[in-house]
Structures are given as C-alpha cells and as structure tokens.
N, C-alpha and C positions, 0 to 999 in steps of 0.2 A: 456565416452558417453560425447559427448556436450552440450549445452546448449538448441539445439532447439530439441534434443532427449530427455532431461531429462523433457521438457517441454509438447511433444507430448504423452508423457508416463506416465503421471500424470492423475488421473479421477478425473474431477471436482466435487466438492459435492456444493447442491444446497445451495442458501444464506438463505432460511428459516432454513435447518440445523444450518450452523454456527452460523447464530441470537440465534433459541433458545439454543444454547452451553452457551451464556453468558447472557440470561436471557431475549433476545427480543423477542416480540412478533410478530407477521407475522402483525396483526394491524399497529405497529409501524415502519415499514416499507415500502418505495415508491420505488415497482419492478424495474426492469430495465432487463427482461428477468429472465431466471433460476439463473443466476451465478452474480447477480450484483443487488445493492438496494443502498437506501439512508436511514439514519433514519432518522425519521422525530422528529422535536424538541419539540415536545409534551411530547417528551418520559422523557423530563425534568420535566413536572411537575410530573408523577407519581414516579419519582426517587428522589425527594425533600428531602424526611424523613432518605434517605439511605445515611450511610456516603460514603463521596468523594473518590475514589479513586486516583490514582497516574498518574500525567503526566510526560513521559519524552521525550526531546525535543532532535532530533539529527541534529547539525548543523555543519559545514565546512565552512572553507576560500577556499579550492583550491581542486579540487578532486585528486587523487592520478593518476599515470601514465598511471596506468592499469584500469583504472575506476571503481578501489572498491572505493565507498565512504558511502555518507551518508545513501544510500538505501541498501547496503547491509548490513551495521552496522543495519540499523532498523528493517531489515526482522531477521536477526540473531537475535536480542533481546527479537523478539515477537517469534520466535522460543523455544529461550533460557526460555523466563516464561512459555508460555503453557505445556514444559516438564516438569517444578516443579511442576507443576498443580494450576497455577496461569491463570487468562482469558484475554489477553491481546487483545486490540483492534489498529490494525495499518491504521493508516492513511498517504498515501504517495502524496506530491503535488507535480506538475510539474515533474515527474522522468525524466531522460535523457536531462534537460535543459543546461548539458554542451553543448552539439552536438549544440542545437540551438546556443546559444552564440558564441561559436568556430565560424561559418560557420556566423554568422553575421558579424562576425569582418573580414573575409576573403573576404567575398563576398559584402557587403554592403548591402544586403537583407537578412530576414528572411528565413529559409527554417526549415522547421519543419517535424522531422524524430518520429516515435513512433517505440514501441517494442522492441527497442534495444538503448544502450547509444550510440553506435559507427556509428548507420543511416545505417548500410548496409543491413538490411533487412526490 
C-alpha cells in the first residue's frame, strides 16, 4: 500500500479528544475546524506548579536521498513514546522545506509545495 492509500484509509480523530488525552481542555484550544488547533499560551499559568516534561529536538544537516529525515524520525519517536505509555506532543515546523530550497537553487525563484516531500502531490 502506498502513502496516499495509507493516508486515505486513516480515520481522523477530533482534536478535542487528542487534547483531552494529554490533559488540555477545550478552553485551552484555539480550534481550526474539527481536526486542527493551537494551544493557548495561557495554559502555562495553569501548569506552572507542575513538573516540567522533557524536550527532544530532532535536527540534521542534510536529508537522506530517500527523504527520510527529521520528520520521519520525529514521528517515529512520538509514536514509540505513546506506545510505552508516555504523553508525547509533536510539533513539526516547515516540513518538506528541502523541496523549496532545492527549487530555489534550481530556478532562482520560490516554489512552495505541500503534502509531499517531493512536490508531486
């Protein structure tokens, strides 16, 4: 099964349910539809007396030829932590930026591609 088939066969879960599973209430969310939200920074006041969690930064200099890099590692790490009973929160910044940089070098102008690391979809 290819990436597109896997993505289409996945049932989306409402963001409120996901937030609730890590202790974030609906009042702490800024909703963008049923499946996306930002967490309001006022939650920091509620959590100031709780013990801090751990922060893991995933970074690299160059992507691999197959495009398996930081995003793949970060998602795998978050999935693994959830499987062992932790409550991970994952934030991805500018996924697939490699494609934009490559095309800028090649054509001297920006081309923004979304939903795929190789820019075909």
